C-alpha positions in Angstrom: 129.9 100.2 124.8 127.6 102.9 125.8 126.7 103.5 129.5 123.2 104.7 130.4 122.1 105.9 133.8 118.9 107.3 135.0 119.2 110.5 137.1 116.6 111.4 139.8 115.2 114.2 137.7 114.2 111.6 135.0 117.1 112.5 132.8 119.5 110.0 131.1 123.3 110.3 131.2 125.2 108.9 128.3 128.9 108.1 128.5 131.2 107.0 125.6 133.7 104.3 126.6 136.2 105.2 123.8 137.5 108.3 125.7 139.8 108.1 128.7 138.0 108.3 132.1 139.1 111.9 132.8 137.7 113.0 129.4 134.5 111.1 129.8 133.5 113.1 132.9 134.2 116.4 131.1 132.9 116.3 127.6 130.9 113.2 126.9 128.0 113.4 129.4 124.8 114.3 127.8 121.6 114.7 129.9 118.3 114.0 128.2 114.9 114.5 129.8 112.1 112.1 129.1 108.6 113.1 128.3 105.5 111.2 129.4 104.6 108.5 127.0 101.1 108.1 125.7 99.7 104.6 125.5 97.6 103.1 122.7 93.9 102.9 123.6 92.1 100.4 121.3 88.7 101.7 122.4 89.3 105.1 120.9 89.5 103.7 117.4 86.3 102.5 115.6 86.2 98.8 114.9 84.5 97.4 111.8 81.5 95.2 112.5 81.7 93.4 109.2 83.0 89.8 109.5 86.2 89.1 107.7 85.9 87.5 104.2 86.7 83.9 104.0 89.7 83.4 101.7 90.8 80.1 100.2 94.1 79.2 98.8 94.4 76.5 96.1 97.7 74.9 95.4 98.9 74.9 91.8 100.8 71.6 92.4 97.6 69.6 92.1 96.8 66.6 90.0 94.8 68.6 87.4 97.7 71.0 86.9 100.3 68.3 86.0 97.8 66.0 84.3 98.2 67.4 80.7 102.0 67.0 80.8 101.8 63.5 82.1 99.3 62.5 79.4 101.5 63.9 76.6 104.5 61.9 78.0 102.4 58.7 78.0 101.6 59.1 74.3 105.2 59.3 73.1 104.5 56.9 70.2 102.5 59.6 68.4 104.5 61.8 66.1 105.2 65.2 67.5 104.1 68.3 65.6 106.8 69.9 63.4 108.7 72.7 65.0 108.2 76.2 63.7 111.1 78.6 63.7 110.0 82.3 63.6 112.2 85.3 63.1 111.8 88.6 65.0 112.8 92.2 64.2 113.5 95.0 66.7 113.3 98.5 65.4 114.8 101.4 67.4 115.6 105.0 66.5 119.2 104.4 65.4 119.2 100.8 64.2 117.3 97.7 63.5 118.1 94.1 64.6 116.6 91.0 63.0 116.9 87.6 64.6 116.2 84.6 62.4 116.6 81.1 63.8 117.7 78.5 61.3 116.7 74.9 62.0 119.2 72.0 61.9 119.4 69.9 58.8 119.2 66.1 58.9 120.1 63.5 56.2 118.5 60.0 56.2 120.6 56.9 56.7 120.1 53.4 55.1 118.9 52.1 58.5 116.0 54.6 58.5 117.6 56.8 61.2 118.6 60.4 60.6 122.1 61.9 60.9 122.7 65.6 61.7 124.0 67.2 58.6 124.1 70.8 59.7 123.5 72.2 63.2 120.9 74.9 63.8 121.9 78.5 64.4 120.5 82.0 65.0 121.3 84.6 62.3 121.5 88.2 63.6 121.4 91.1 61.2 122.1 94.6 62.3 121.2 97.6 60.0 121.9 101.2 60.9 119.2 103.9 60.4 119.3 105.9 57.2 116.6 108.3 58.3 113.7 108.4 60.7 112.0 105.0 60.5 114.1 104.0 57.5 116.9 101.5 57.8 119.7 100.8 55.4 119.6 97.0 54.9 122.4 97.2 52.3 124.8 98.2 55.1 123.7 95.4 57.3 126.4 94.0 59.6 
């Protein structure tokens, strides 16, 4: 713990408690003098005469925000649109990466239901660069 004391000449004396008492008195006293402090005067700064703008906050958790999702859930009897699986390619200086999602495959049963014949997966193809902006797709990995 640090001891602080105010001397009559407006200086502070600091003592470190980690040293033995006879060492504290010799080497760990530091005297600091204080300077007069200036106080903030609000009248010295100009104050704007314009009234503050009225701001409004609207919550996104309102009924109109969630209404489209609730209406779609209510119409679950309607067939959903078919899913579209789109591939994407990323070209960089030293290589190219192609991502192609493959949809799952279903086979019909006698009851009219469908059975999962093959699970869907994502095909990743990596091709090293042969030259600037040219990629060797025959060496794809």
